[in-house]
C-alpha positions in Angstrom: -8.7 -4.9 -13.5 -5.8 -2.9 -12.1 -3.3 -2.6 -9.3 -3.8 0.7 -6.9 -0.9 1.5 -4.5 -1.8 3.5 -0.8 1.6 4.3 0.6 1.8 7.4 3.2 2.7 10.9 2.2 6.1 13.1 3.3 7.5 9.3 4.7 10.9 9.2 4.8 11.7 7.4 0.8 9.8 7.8 -1.6 7.6 5.4 -1.4 8.0 2.6 -5.4 4.3 2.5 -6.7 6.2 1.6 -10.3 5.7 -2.7 -10.1 9.4 -2.5 -8.0 10.3 -4.0 -4.9 9.7 -0.8 -2.6 12.0 -0.6 0.7 9.0 -0.4 3.1 8.0 -4.1 2.2 4.2 -3.0 0.9 1.5 -5.7 1.7 -0.1 -7.0 -1.6 -4.3 -8.1 -1.0 -6.1 -9.6 -4.5 -9.7 -7.5 -5.2 -12.1 -9.1 -7.0 -14.0 -7.7 -9.1 -18.2 -8.5 -10.7 -16.5 -9.5 -13.9 -14.5 -12.2 -12.3 -10.8 -10.4 -13.0 -8.7 -9.7 -9.8 -7.1 -6.2 -9.3 -4.4 -5.7 -6.3 -4.3 -3.0 -3.9 -0.8 -3.1 -2.8 -0.3 -1.3 1.1 3.2 1.0 1.7 4.3 1.3 5.1 5.6 3.8 6.8 9.4 4.1 7.3 8.6 6.9 10.7 6.9 4.3 12.7 3.4 6.7 12.3 1.4 4.0 12.2 2.3 3.1 15.5 0.6 6.1 16.1 -2.5 6.7 14.8 -5.8 5.3 15.8 -6.9 2.1 15.2 -9.4 3.2 13.0 -7.3 5.0 10.5 -5.6 1.8 9.2 
């Protein structure tokens, strides 16, 4: 299984999606696969605060 990054487009910074430390403090979630392996979902946070104005359903 692999690692998938979800990050904001056109944010104030370029998010590190190569496995280093990203200044946004992304949330990392394990994603179990049917074969028993574990993948990772890395959800990056915007630095421009756009989450504060998005409807709850799009988060």
